[in-house]
C-alpha positions as CSV (number, residue, x, y, z in Angstrom):
1,M,159.0,75.6,61.4
2,K,156.4,77.6,59.5
3,N,154.3,74.5,59.0
4,I,154.5,73.5,62.6
5,F,153.8,77.0,63.8
6,S,150.9,77.3,61.4
7,I,149.4,74.0,62.6
8,T,149.8,75.0,66.2
9,T,148.2,78.3,65.7
10,S,145.3,76.7,63.9
11,K,144.8,74.3,66.8
12,L,144.9,77.1,69.3
13,R,142.3,79.0,67.4
14,H,140.0,75.9,67.3
15,L,140.6,75.3,71.0
16,S,139.9,79.0,71.8
17,M,136.7,78.9,69.9
18,A,135.7,75.7,71.6
19,A,136.5,77.2,75.0
20,V,134.4,80.3,74.2
21,M,131.5,78.1,73.1
22,L,131.8,76.0,76.3
23,V,131.9,79.1,78.5
24,S,128.9,80.6,76.6
25,T,127.0,77.4,77.1
26,V,127.9,77.3,80.8
27,V,127.0,80.9,81.3
28,G,123.7,80.4,79.4
29,V,122.8,77.4,81.5
30,S,123.9,79.2,84.7
31,A,121.7,82.3,83.8
32,Q,118.8,80.0,83.1
33,A,119.3,78.2,86.3
34,Q,119.4,81.5,88.2
35,A,116.2,82.7,86.5
36,E,114.5,79.4,87.3
37,A,115.6,79.6,91.0
38,A,114.4,83.2,91.2
39,D,111.0,82.3,89.8
40,S,110.8,79.4,92.2
41,T,111.6,81.6,95.2
42,E,109.1,84.3,94.1
43,A,106.4,81.6,93.6
44,T,107.2,80.2,97.1
45,I,107.0,83.6,98.7
46,K,103.7,84.3,97.1
47,K,102.3,80.9,98.3
48,L,103.5,81.5,101.8
49,I,102.7,85.2,102.3
50,E,99.2,85.4,100.7
51,P,97.3,83.5,103.4
52,R,99.1,85.5,106.1
53,L,97.8,88.8,104.7
54,G,94.2,87.9,105.2
55,K,91.6,85.7,103.5
56,D,90.7,88.3,100.9
57,A,94.3,89.3,100.1
58,K,95.5,88.7,96.6
59,V,99.2,89.2,95.8
60,D,99.6,90.5,92.3
61,S,103.3,89.8,92.0
62,V,106.5,89.1,93.9
63,T,109.8,90.4,92.5
64,K,113.4,90.4,93.9
65,T,114.7,93.9,94.4
66,P,118.3,95.1,93.9
67,Y,118.5,96.4,97.5
68,A,119.1,94.6,100.8
69,G,118.0,91.2,99.5
70,L,114.3,92.3,99.8
71,Y,111.5,90.9,97.7
72,E,108.8,93.4,96.6
73,I,105.2,92.3,97.0
74,Q,102.6,94.1,94.9
75,I,99.1,93.9,96.4
76,D,96.1,96.0,95.5
77,G,98.1,98.9,94.2
78,D,100.4,99.0,97.2
79,V,103.9,97.7,97.9
80,I,105.3,95.9,100.9
81,Y,108.5,93.9,101.3
82,T,109.7,90.6,102.7
83,D,112.8,88.4,103.0
84,A,113.6,85.3,100.9
85,K,111.9,83.0,103.4
86,A,108.8,85.2,103.8
87,Q,109.5,85.3,107.5
88,Y,109.3,89.0,108.0
89,L,107.2,91.8,106.5
90,F,108.6,95.3,105.9
91,I,105.9,97.9,105.6
92,G,107.2,101.3,104.7
93,R,109.4,103.1,102.2
94,V,112.7,102.2,100.7
95,V,114.7,105.5,100.3
96,D,118.2,106.0,99.0
97,S,120.1,107.5,102.0
98,Q,122.4,109.6,99.6
99,T,120.0,110.8,97.0
100,Y,116.8,110.5,99.0
101,R,115.2,108.8,96.0
102,D,112.0,107.1,97.1
103,Y,111.9,103.8,95.3
104,T,108.6,102.7,97.0
105,K,106.8,105.9,96.0
106,E,108.0,105.6,92.4
107,K,106.7,102.0,92.2
108,I,103.3,102.8,93.8
109,D,102.9,105.8,91.4
110,S,103.7,103.5,88.5
111,L,101.2,100.9,89.7
112,N,98.5,103.5,90.1
113,Q,98.9,105.2,86.7
114,V,95.5,106.2,85.2
115,P,95.0,106.0,81.4
116,F,93.5,109.5,81.1
117,S,92.2,109.0,77.6
118,G,90.1,106.1,78.9
119,L,88.2,108.2,81.5
120,P,84.5,108.4,80.8
121,L,84.5,112.2,80.7
122,D,80.8,112.3,79.7
123,K,80.1,111.3,83.3
124,A,82.0,114.3,84.7
125,I,81.1,118.0,85.0
126,K,83.3,120.0,82.6
127,T,84.6,123.5,83.6
128,V,86.7,125.6,81.2
129,K,88.8,128.6,82.2
130,G,90.7,130.7,79.7
131,N,91.9,128.7,76.7
132,G,91.4,125.5,78.7
133,K,94.5,123.9,77.2
134,R,95.7,122.3,80.4
135,V,93.4,119.4,81.4
136,I,92.9,117.6,84.7
137,A,90.2,115.4,86.2
138,I,89.1,115.6,89.9
139,F,87.3,113.1,92.0
140,E,85.3,115.1,94.6
141,D,82.6,114.8,97.2
142,P,80.3,117.8,97.7
143,N,80.7,117.5,101.4
144,C,84.5,117.3,101.3
145,I,86.2,120.3,103.1
146,Y,89.5,119.8,101.2
147,C,87.7,119.7,97.9
148,K,86.2,123.1,98.7
149,R,89.7,124.3,99.5
150,L,90.9,123.0,96.2
151,H,88.2,124.9,94.4
152,K,89.2,128.2,96.0
153,T,92.7,127.4,94.7
154,L,91.3,126.8,91.2
155,Q,90.1,130.3,91.2
156,E,93.7,131.4,91.0
157,V,94.6,129.1,88.1
158,D,93.8,130.0,84.5
159,N,93.9,128.3,81.1
160,I,92.6,125.0,82.5
161,T,89.9,122.5,81.9
162,Y,88.8,120.4,84.8
163,Y,86.4,117.5,84.8
164,T,84.7,116.8,88.1
165,F,83.7,113.3,88.9
166,Q,81.2,113.4,91.7
167,Y,82.6,110.7,93.9
168,N,80.0,110.5,96.7
169,I,81.7,108.6,99.5
170,L,81.3,110.7,102.6
171,S,77.5,110.5,103.3
172,P,74.1,109.8,101.7
173,D,73.6,113.5,101.6
174,S,76.5,113.7,99.2
175,I,74.5,111.7,96.6
176,V,71.5,114.1,96.9
177,K,73.7,117.3,96.6
178,S,75.5,115.9,93.6
179,R,72.4,114.8,91.8
180,N,70.8,118.3,92.3
181,I,73.9,119.9,90.8
182,W,74.2,117.4,88.0
183,C,70.6,118.0,87.0
184,A,70.9,121.8,87.2
185,P,70.7,123.8,83.9
186,N,74.4,124.7,84.2
187,P,76.1,121.9,86.3
188,S,79.5,123.6,86.1
189,K,78.2,126.8,87.5
190,A,76.1,125.0,90.1
191,W,79.0,122.9,91.3
192,N,81.4,125.8,91.6
193,E,78.8,128.0,93.4
194,W,78.3,125.2,95.9
195,M,82.0,124.4,96.4
196,V,83.1,128.1,96.6
197,S,80.1,130.0,98.0
198,G,78.0,127.3,99.6
199,K,75.0,128.1,97.3
200,E,72.8,125.0,97.0
201,A,71.3,123.9,93.7
202,P,67.5,123.5,93.5
203,A,66.0,120.0,93.9
204,A,66.4,117.9,90.8
205,A,63.4,116.6,88.9
206,T,62.6,113.0,89.7
207,S,63.1,112.1,86.0
208,C,66.8,113.2,86.1
209,N,69.4,110.6,86.7
210,A,73.0,111.3,87.8
211,P,75.9,108.9,87.1
212,H,76.5,108.2,90.8
213,E,76.8,104.4,90.6
214,D,79.1,104.6,87.5
215,V,81.4,107.1,89.1
216,L,81.5,105.1,92.3
217,A,82.5,102.0,90.4
218,L,85.1,103.9,88.4
219,G,86.7,105.3,91.6
220,K,86.9,101.9,93.2
221,K,88.4,100.5,90.0
222,L,91.1,103.2,90.0
223,K,91.6,102.6,93.8
224,I,90.7,106.2,94.7
225,T,90.3,106.2,98.5
226,G,89.8,109.8,99.3
227,T,88.7,113.2,97.9
228,P,89.9,115.3,96.3
229,T,92.1,113.2,94.0
230,I,93.5,115.0,91.0
231,I,94.3,113.0,87.8
232,F,96.7,114.4,85.3
233,T,97.0,113.7,81.6
234,D,100.3,111.8,82.1
235,G,98.3,109.3,84.3
236,S,99.8,110.5,87.6
237,R,97.7,111.6,90.5
238,I,97.8,113.9,93.5
239,P,95.6,112.9,96.5
240,G,94.4,115.8,98.6
241,A,94.2,119.5,98.1
242,V,97.2,121.2,96.5
243,D,98.0,124.9,96.5
244,A,98.1,127.0,93.3
245,K,101.9,127.0,93.2
246,G,102.1,123.2,93.5
247,L,99.4,122.7,90.8
248,E,101.1,125.2,88.4
249,Q,104.4,123.3,88.9
250,K,102.8,120.0,88.1
251,L,101.0,121.3,85.1
252,S,104.2,123.0,83.8
253,S,106.0,119.7,84.1
254,L,103.7,117.9,81.7
255,K,104.5,117.7,78.0
């Protein structure tokens, strides 16, 4: 009986191992097939949806989401959604109804991260307050009302260094004002006097060149569409004027 039991047990072990190997193979093939099917669906959606978004539209990626069977379309730093047949477009935010977690905002913020260390800070006006340990960059237009409001807020914030990129997008006059300030003996003082008090800088010498074109190209590359836009050292951004409390909270959250 021992020999028979031993042989039977041995056979069962071999059969079990074979079954496990078979299941593993089937699961592996199934997972691969599912991945290939998903890739095929995403490629099909991209092919169908791109021409419907306009002749200049370029879809960066299509990814299946874990919610509501939607597919996420990334395009030019933004996110929209569609169904598996690319029949409908969903333009808006996907928010968890229980936690109010905004999945769309999280993805857009991630797509628009700015590598702060790669910013050409030599093309910005540097202002240091206090120990200057906290650092931000701001894209501003000298004719921007909200930029001027932000500068009044910055008067309340200490121990900060801010780099001002003169992003002249509101009018041709913005280019003139920015150049005069850039070419002033103390650009930081001249910029702050204009933004806070409305004191104009003297006309710049014809030999002085400001980095207007370079900053304009940089802003377009970073998809900055309005002023002010604040860039933080973690790569995140805040569009628009923020109050002192909000700015302090954001700065305190950075490591």
